[in-house]
Chimera marker file (.cmm) of the C-alpha trace (Angstrom):
<marker_set name="trace">
<marker id="1" x="-86.984" y="30.487" z="84.411" r="1" g="1" b="0" radius="0.5"/>
<marker id="2" x="-85.438" y="29.788" z="81.007" r="1" g="1" b="0" radius="0.5"/>
<marker id="3" x="-83.804" y="31.980" z="78.834" r="1" g="1" b="0" radius="0.5"/>
<marker id="4" x="-82.519" y="30.787" z="74.997" r="1" g="1" b="0" radius="0.5"/>
<marker id="5" x="-80.491" y="31.986" z="72.564" r="1" g="1" b="0" radius="0.5"/>
<marker id="6" x="-81.367" y="31.348" z="69.012" r="1" g="1" b="0" radius="0.5"/>
<marker id="7" x="-79.861" y="30.762" z="65.903" r="1" g="1" b="0" radius="0.5"/>
<marker id="8" x="-81.587" y="33.127" z="63.678" r="1" g="1" b="0" radius="0.5"/>
<marker id="9" x="-79.880" y="31.177" z="60.207" r="1" g="1" b="0" radius="0.5"/>
<marker id="10" x="-80.386" y="27.649" z="61.700" r="1" g="1" b="0" radius="0.5"/>
<marker id="11" x="-84.035" y="28.324" z="63.242" r="1" g="1" b="0" radius="0.5"/>
<marker id="12" x="-82.631" y="26.818" z="66.223" r="1" g="1" b="0" radius="0.5"/>
<marker id="13" x="-82.027" y="26.557" z="69.849" r="1" g="1" b="0" radius="0.5"/>
<marker id="14" x="-78.512" y="27.151" z="70.591" r="1" g="1" b="0" radius="0.5"/>
<marker id="15" x="-78.951" y="27.146" z="74.360" r="1" g="1" b="0" radius="0.5"/>
<marker id="16" x="-80.930" y="27.027" z="77.459" r="1" g="1" b="0" radius="0.5"/>
<marker id="17" x="-80.015" y="28.587" z="80.500" r="1" g="1" b="0" radius="0.5"/>
<marker id="18" x="-81.358" y="28.652" z="83.627" r="1" g="1" b="0" radius="0.5"/>
<marker id="19" x="-82.122" y="31.919" z="85.760" r="1" g="1" b="0" radius="0.5"/>
<marker id="20" x="-83.843" y="32.177" z="89.081" r="1" g="1" b="0" radius="0.5"/>
<marker id="21" x="-85.637" y="35.748" z="88.035" r="1" g="1" b="0" radius="0.5"/>
<marker id="22" x="-87.155" y="37.113" z="84.711" r="1" g="1" b="0" radius="0.5"/>
<marker id="23" x="-84.729" y="38.054" z="82.684" r="1" g="1" b="0" radius="0.5"/>
<marker id="24" x="-84.525" y="41.638" z="80.989" r="1" g="1" b="0" radius="0.5"/>
<marker id="25" x="-82.356" y="42.068" z="79.366" r="1" g="1" b="0" radius="0.5"/>
<marker id="26" x="-79.480" y="40.626" z="77.537" r="1" g="1" b="0" radius="0.5"/>
<marker id="27" x="-76.267" y="40.625" z="75.119" r="1" g="1" b="0" radius="0.5"/>
<marker id="28" x="-73.676" y="38.522" z="73.417" r="1" g="1" b="0" radius="0.5"/>
<marker id="29" x="-69.838" y="39.128" z="73.598" r="1" g="1" b="0" radius="0.5"/>
<marker id="30" x="-68.209" y="40.207" z="70.488" r="1" g="1" b="0" radius="0.5"/>
<marker id="31" x="-66.747" y="36.714" z="69.802" r="1" g="1" b="0" radius="0.5"/>
<marker id="32" x="-70.079" y="34.694" z="70.866" r="1" g="1" b="0" radius="0.5"/>
<marker id="33" x="-68.440" y="32.982" z="73.716" r="1" g="1" b="0" radius="0.5"/>
<marker id="34" x="-70.148" y="34.671" z="76.720" r="1" g="1" b="0" radius="0.5"/>
<marker id="35" x="-73.911" y="35.044" z="77.314" r="1" g="1" b="0" radius="0.5"/>
<marker id="36" x="-74.667" y="38.406" z="79.958" r="1" g="1" b="0" radius="0.5"/>
<marker id="37" x="-77.939" y="38.592" z="81.591" r="1" g="1" b="0" radius="0.5"/>
<marker id="38" x="-79.803" y="40.950" z="83.265" r="1" g="1" b="0" radius="0.5"/>
<marker id="39" x="-82.515" y="40.586" z="85.304" r="1" g="1" b="0" radius="0.5"/>
<marker id="40" x="-85.723" y="41.252" z="88.056" r="1" g="1" b="0" radius="0.5"/>
<marker id="41" x="-83.622" y="40.501" z="90.574" r="1" g="1" b="0" radius="0.5"/>
<marker id="42" x="-80.689" y="42.864" z="89.942" r="1" g="1" b="0" radius="0.5"/>
<marker id="43" x="-78.394" y="40.541" z="89.599" r="1" g="1" b="0" radius="0.5"/>
<marker id="44" x="-76.158" y="40.708" z="86.064" r="1" g="1" b="0" radius="0.5"/>
<marker id="45" x="-75.001" y="37.367" z="85.232" r="1" g="1" b="0" radius="0.5"/>
<marker id="46" x="-72.165" y="35.446" z="82.267" r="1" g="1" b="0" radius="0.5"/>
<marker id="47" x="-72.841" y="32.428" z="81.351" r="1" g="1" b="0" radius="0.5"/>
<marker id="48" x="-70.802" y="30.168" z="78.847" r="1" g="1" b="0" radius="0.5"/>
<marker id="49" x="-71.613" y="29.580" z="75.584" r="1" g="1" b="0" radius="0.5"/>
<marker id="50" x="-72.541" y="27.034" z="73.703" r="1" g="1" b="0" radius="0.5"/>
<marker id="51" x="-73.058" y="25.194" z="76.908" r="1" g="1" b="0" radius="0.5"/>
<marker id="52" x="-74.553" y="27.520" z="78.861" r="1" g="1" b="0" radius="0.5"/>
<marker id="53" x="-73.143" y="27.655" z="82.321" r="1" g="1" b="0" radius="0.5"/>
<marker id="54" x="-73.275" y="30.264" z="85.309" r="1" g="1" b="0" radius="0.5"/>
<marker id="55" x="-69.840" y="31.671" z="85.759" r="1" g="1" b="0" radius="0.5"/>
<marker id="56" x="-70.697" y="34.500" z="87.304" r="1" g="1" b="0" radius="0.5"/>
<marker id="57" x="-73.777" y="35.782" z="89.343" r="1" g="1" b="0" radius="0.5"/>
<marker id="58" x="-73.624" y="39.592" z="90.564" r="1" g="1" b="0" radius="0.5"/>
<marker id="59" x="-75.309" y="41.237" z="92.240" r="1" g="1" b="0" radius="0.5"/>
<marker id="60" x="-74.640" y="44.812" z="90.328" r="1" g="1" b="0" radius="0.5"/>
<marker id="61" x="-78.812" y="46.357" z="91.691" r="1" g="1" b="0" radius="0.5"/>
<marker id="62" x="-81.569" y="46.424" z="94.072" r="1" g="1" b="0" radius="0.5"/>
<marker id="63" x="-83.750" y="46.847" z="90.931" r="1" g="1" b="0" radius="0.5"/>
<marker id="64" x="-84.843" y="45.496" z="87.810" r="1" g="1" b="0" radius="0.5"/>
<marker id="65" x="-81.868" y="45.197" z="85.833" r="1" g="1" b="0" radius="0.5"/>
<marker id="66" x="-83.041" y="46.822" z="82.050" r="1" g="1" b="0" radius="0.5"/>
<marker id="67" x="-79.595" y="46.932" z="80.005" r="1" g="1" b="0" radius="0.5"/>
<marker id="68" x="-76.841" y="44.903" z="80.300" r="1" g="1" b="0" radius="0.5"/>
<marker id="69" x="-74.211" y="45.222" z="76.872" r="1" g="1" b="0" radius="0.5"/>
<marker id="70" x="-70.248" y="44.188" z="76.393" r="1" g="1" b="0" radius="0.5"/>
<marker id="71" x="-68.235" y="47.264" z="75.278" r="1" g="1" b="0" radius="0.5"/>
<marker id="72" x="-67.282" y="46.042" z="71.451" r="1" g="1" b="0" radius="0.5"/>
<marker id="73" x="-63.950" y="44.295" z="72.303" r="1" g="1" b="0" radius="0.5"/>
<marker id="74" x="-65.776" y="42.405" z="75.581" r="1" g="1" b="0" radius="0.5"/>
<marker id="75" x="-63.260" y="45.029" z="77.657" r="1" g="1" b="0" radius="0.5"/>
<marker id="76" x="-66.128" y="46.410" z="79.465" r="1" g="1" b="0" radius="0.5"/>
<marker id="77" x="-69.927" y="45.480" z="80.653" r="1" g="1" b="0" radius="0.5"/>
<marker id="78" x="-72.619" y="48.010" z="81.210" r="1" g="1" b="0" radius="0.5"/>
<marker id="79" x="-75.654" y="47.565" z="83.582" r="1" g="1" b="0" radius="0.5"/>
<marker id="80" x="-78.190" y="50.083" z="84.182" r="1" g="1" b="0" radius="0.5"/>
<marker id="81" x="-80.718" y="49.864" z="86.125" r="1" g="1" b="0" radius="0.5"/>
<marker id="82" x="-84.724" y="50.739" z="87.688" r="1" g="1" b="0" radius="0.5"/>
<marker id="83" x="-83.455" y="53.458" z="90.320" r="1" g="1" b="0" radius="0.5"/>
<marker id="84" x="-81.409" y="55.448" z="87.583" r="1" g="1" b="0" radius="0.5"/>
<marker id="85" x="-77.740" y="54.376" z="88.077" r="1" g="1" b="0" radius="0.5"/>
<marker id="86" x="-75.311" y="52.748" z="85.730" r="1" g="1" b="0" radius="0.5"/>
<marker id="87" x="-72.238" y="50.666" z="86.150" r="1" g="1" b="0" radius="0.5"/>
<marker id="88" x="-69.459" y="50.211" z="83.713" r="1" g="1" b="0" radius="0.5"/>
<marker id="89" x="-67.164" y="47.315" z="85.542" r="1" g="1" b="0" radius="0.5"/>
<marker id="90" x="-64.433" y="45.120" z="83.142" r="1" g="1" b="0" radius="0.5"/>
<marker id="91" x="-65.649" y="42.056" z="81.866" r="1" g="1" b="0" radius="0.5"/>
<marker id="92" x="-66.537" y="39.356" z="84.509" r="1" g="1" b="0" radius="0.5"/>
<marker id="93" x="-68.114" y="41.486" z="86.611" r="1" g="1" b="0" radius="0.5"/>
<marker id="94" x="-65.761" y="42.737" z="90.020" r="1" g="1" b="0" radius="0.5"/>
<marker id="95" x="-66.549" y="44.794" z="93.235" r="1" g="1" b="0" radius="0.5"/>
<marker id="96" x="-64.085" y="47.541" z="91.417" r="1" g="1" b="0" radius="0.5"/>
<marker id="97" x="-66.717" y="49.804" z="89.326" r="1" g="1" b="0" radius="0.5"/>
<marker id="98" x="-64.864" y="51.849" z="86.581" r="1" g="1" b="0" radius="0.5"/>
<marker id="99" x="-67.719" y="53.760" z="86.299" r="1" g="1" b="0" radius="0.5"/>
<marker id="100" x="-70.816" y="54.429" z="88.507" r="1" g="1" b="0" radius="0.5"/>
<marker id="101" x="-73.374" y="57.204" z="87.433" r="1" g="1" b="0" radius="0.5"/>
<marker id="102" x="-76.458" y="58.125" z="89.762" r="1" g="1" b="0" radius="0.5"/>
<marker id="103" x="-77.541" y="61.018" z="88.047" r="1" g="1" b="0" radius="0.5"/>
<marker id="104" x="-80.477" y="60.154" z="86.320" r="1" g="1" b="0" radius="0.5"/>
<marker id="105" x="-83.880" y="60.495" z="87.965" r="1" g="1" b="0" radius="0.5"/>
<marker id="106" x="-85.887" y="57.561" z="86.171" r="1" g="1" b="0" radius="0.5"/>
<marker id="107" x="-85.232" y="53.942" z="85.039" r="1" g="1" b="0" radius="0.5"/>
<marker id="108" x="-82.707" y="53.488" z="82.491" r="1" g="1" b="0" radius="0.5"/>
<marker id="109" x="-84.140" y="51.254" z="79.628" r="1" g="1" b="0" radius="0.5"/>
<marker id="110" x="-81.565" y="51.328" z="76.866" r="1" g="1" b="0" radius="0.5"/>
<marker id="111" x="-78.062" y="52.433" z="77.189" r="1" g="1" b="0" radius="0.5"/>
<marker id="112" x="-75.230" y="51.817" z="75.016" r="1" g="1" b="0" radius="0.5"/>
<marker id="113" x="-71.052" y="51.834" z="75.120" r="1" g="1" b="0" radius="0.5"/>
<link id1="1" id2="2" r="1" g="1" b="0" radius="0.2"/>
<link id1="2" id2="3" r="1" g="1" b="0" radius="0.2"/>
<link id1="3" id2="4" r="1" g="1" b="0" radius="0.2"/>
<link id1="4" id2="5" r="1" g="1" b="0" radius="0.2"/>
<link id1="5" id2="6" r="1" g="1" b="0" radius="0.2"/>
<link id1="6" id2="7" r="1" g="1" b="0" radius="0.2"/>
<link id1="7" id2="8" r="1" g="1" b="0" radius="0.2"/>
<link id1="8" id2="9" r="1" g="1" b="0" radius="0.2"/>
<link id1="9" id2="10" r="1" g="1" b="0" radius="0.2"/>
<link id1="10" id2="11" r="1" g="1" b="0" radius="0.2"/>
<link id1="11" id2="12" r="1" g="1" b="0" radius="0.2"/>
<link id1="12" id2="13" r="1" g="1" b="0" radius="0.2"/>
<link id1="13" id2="14" r="1" g="1" b="0" radius="0.2"/>
<link id1="14" id2="15" r="1" g="1" b="0" radius="0.2"/>
<link id1="15" id2="16" r="1" g="1" b="0" radius="0.2"/>
<link id1="16" id2="17" r="1" g="1" b="0" radius="0.2"/>
<link id1="17" id2="18" r="1" g="1" b="0" radius="0.2"/>
<link id1="18" id2="19" r="1" g="1" b="0" radius="0.2"/>
<link id1="19" id2="20" r="1" g="1" b="0" radius="0.2"/>
<link id1="20" id2="21" r="1" g="1" b="0" radius="0.2"/>
<link id1="21" id2="22" r="1" g="1" b="0" radius="0.2"/>
<link id1="22" id2="23" r="1" g="1" b="0" radius="0.2"/>
<link id1="23" id2="24" r="1" g="1" b="0" radius="0.2"/>
<link id1="24" id2="25" r="1" g="1" b="0" radius="0.2"/>
<link id1="25" id2="26" r="1" g="1" b="0" radius="0.2"/>
<link id1="26" id2="27" r="1" g="1" b="0" radius="0.2"/>
<link id1="27" id2="28" r="1" g="1" b="0" radius="0.2"/>
<link id1="28" id2="29" r="1" g="1" b="0" radius="0.2"/>
<link id1="29" id2="30" r="1" g="1" b="0" radius="0.2"/>
<link id1="30" id2="31" r="1" g="1" b="0" radius="0.2"/>
<link id1="31" id2="32" r="1" g="1" b="0" radius="0.2"/>
<link id1="32" id2="33" r="1" g="1" b="0" radius="0.2"/>
<link id1="33" id2="34" r="1" g="1" b="0" radius="0.2"/>
<link id1="34" id2="35" r="1" g="1" b="0" radius="0.2"/>
<link id1="35" id2="36" r="1" g="1" b="0" radius="0.2"/>
<link id1="36" id2="37" r="1" g="1" b="0" radius="0.2"/>
<link id1="37" id2="38" r="1" g="1" b="0" radius="0.2"/>
<link id1="38" id2="39" r="1" g="1" b="0" radius="0.2"/>
<link id1="39" id2="40" r="1" g="1" b="0" radius="0.2"/>
<link id1="40" id2="41" r="1" g="1" b="0" radius="0.2"/>
<link id1="41" id2="42" r="1" g="1" b="0" radius="0.2"/>
<link id1="42" id2="43" r="1" g="1" b="0" radius="0.2"/>
<link id1="43" id2="44" r="1" g="1" b="0" radius="0.2"/>
<link id1="44" id2="45" r="1" g="1" b="0" radius="0.2"/>
<link id1="45" id2="46" r="1" g="1" b="0" radius="0.2"/>
<link id1="46" id2="47" r="1" g="1" b="0" radius="0.2"/>
<link id1="47" id2="48" r="1" g="1" b="0" radius="0.2"/>
<link id1="48" id2="49" r="1" g="1" b="0" radius="0.2"/>
<link id1="49" id2="50" r="1" g="1" b="0" radius="0.2"/>
<link id1="50" id2="51" r="1" g="1" b="0" radius="0.2"/>
<link id1="51" id2="52" r="1" g="1" b="0" radius="0.2"/>
<link id1="52" id2="53" r="1" g="1" b="0" radius="0.2"/>
<link id1="53" id2="54" r="1" g="1" b="0" radius="0.2"/>
<link id1="54" id2="55" r="1" g="1" b="0" radius="0.2"/>
<link id1="55" id2="56" r="1" g="1" b="0" radius="0.2"/>
<link id1="56" id2="57" r="1" g="1" b="0" radius="0.2"/>
<link id1="57" id2="58" r="1" g="1" b="0" radius="0.2"/>
<link id1="58" id2="59" r="1" g="1" b="0" radius="0.2"/>
<link id1="59" id2="60" r="1" g="1" b="0" radius="0.2"/>
<link id1="60" id2="61" r="1" g="1" b="0" radius="0.2"/>
<link id1="61" id2="62" r="1" g="1" b="0" radius="0.2"/>
<link id1="62" id2="63" r="1" g="1" b="0" radius="0.2"/>
<link id1="63" id2="64" r="1" g="1" b="0" radius="0.2"/>
<link id1="64" id2="65" r="1" g="1" b="0" radius="0.2"/>
<link id1="65" id2="66" r="1" g="1" b="0" radius="0.2"/>
<link id1="66" id2="67" r="1" g="1" b="0" radius="0.2"/>
<link id1="67" id2="68" r="1" g="1" b="0" radius="0.2"/>
<link id1="68" id2="69" r="1" g="1" b="0" radius="0.2"/>
<link id1="69" id2="70" r="1" g="1" b="0" radius="0.2"/>
<link id1="70" id2="71" r="1" g="1" b="0" radius="0.2"/>
<link id1="71" id2="72" r="1" g="1" b="0" radius="0.2"/>
<link id1="72" id2="73" r="1" g="1" b="0" radius="0.2"/>
<link id1="73" id2="74" r="1" g="1" b="0" radius="0.2"/>
<link id1="74" id2="75" r="1" g="1" b="0" radius="0.2"/>
<link id1="75" id2="76" r="1" g="1" b="0" radius="0.2"/>
<link id1="76" id2="77" r="1" g="1" b="0" radius="0.2"/>
<link id1="77" id2="78" r="1" g="1" b="0" radius="0.2"/>
<link id1="78" id2="79" r="1" g="1" b="0" radius="0.2"/>
<link id1="79" id2="80" r="1" g="1" b="0" radius="0.2"/>
<link id1="80" id2="81" r="1" g="1" b="0" radius="0.2"/>
<link id1="81" id2="82" r="1" g="1" b="0" radius="0.2"/>
<link id1="82" id2="83" r="1" g="1" b="0" radius="0.2"/>
<link id1="83" id2="84" r="1" g="1" b="0" radius="0.2"/>
<link id1="84" id2="85" r="1" g="1" b="0" radius="0.2"/>
<link id1="85" id2="86" r="1" g="1" b="0" radius="0.2"/>
<link id1="86" id2="87" r="1" g="1" b="0" radius="0.2"/>
<link id1="87" id2="88" r="1" g="1" b="0" radius="0.2"/>
<link id1="88" id2="89" r="1" g="1" b="0" radius="0.2"/>
<link id1="89" id2="90" r="1" g="1" b="0" radius="0.2"/>
<link id1="90" id2="91" r="1" g="1" b="0" radius="0.2"/>
<link id1="91" id2="92" r="1" g="1" b="0" radius="0.2"/>
<link id1="92" id2="93" r="1" g="1" b="0" radius="0.2"/>
<link id1="93" id2="94" r="1" g="1" b="0" radius="0.2"/>
<link id1="94" id2="95" r="1" g="1" b="0" radius="0.2"/>
<link id1="95" id2="96" r="1" g="1" b="0" radius="0.2"/>
<link id1="96" id2="97" r="1" g="1" b="0" radius="0.2"/>
<link id1="97" id2="98" r="1" g="1" b="0" radius="0.2"/>
<link id1="98" id2="99" r="1" g="1" b="0" radius="0.2"/>
<link id1="99" id2="100" r="1" g="1" b="0" radius="0.2"/>
<link id1="100" id2="101" r="1" g="1" b="0" radius="0.2"/>
<link id1="101" id2="102" r="1" g="1" b="0" radius="0.2"/>
<link id1="102" id2="103" r="1" g="1" b="0" radius="0.2"/>
<link id1="103" id2="104" r="1" g="1" b="0" radius="0.2"/>
<link id1="104" id2="105" r="1" g="1" b="0" radius="0.2"/>
<link id1="105" id2="106" r="1" g="1" b="0" radius="0.2"/>
<link id1="106" id2="107" r="1" g="1" b="0" radius="0.2"/>
<link id1="107" id2="108" r="1" g="1" b="0" radius="0.2"/>
<link id1="108" id2="109" r="1" g="1" b="0" radius="0.2"/>
<link id1="109" id2="110" r="1" g="1" b="0" radius="0.2"/>
<link id1="110" id2="111" r="1" g="1" b="0" radius="0.2"/>
<link id1="111" id2="112" r="1" g="1" b="0" radius="0.2"/>
<link id1="112" id2="113" r="1" g="1" b="0" radius="0.2"/>
</marker_set>
């Protein structure tokens, strides 16, 4: 499955990335150098822009990832899944989570850092 990033000013596709699963959420880093995606397989992926090269594929969740987001200064990344779990980790997501929130009883569709 392909995900495309479009430039609203030129109305042209800037980059196309090839994802293994359907992408449910994406966010651009504040400096525009990275794209983060969350998909139906529970993965959070980080892509370089404008080349569209996959930098990291992290299996962050066991359920659909409905929300991914960079913090305003790109220090953190947030992901929220169908099972109600929110994870916040350092940019370029590692095994170390800064916050792991599991108190939600239903899926999380939208989140904000």
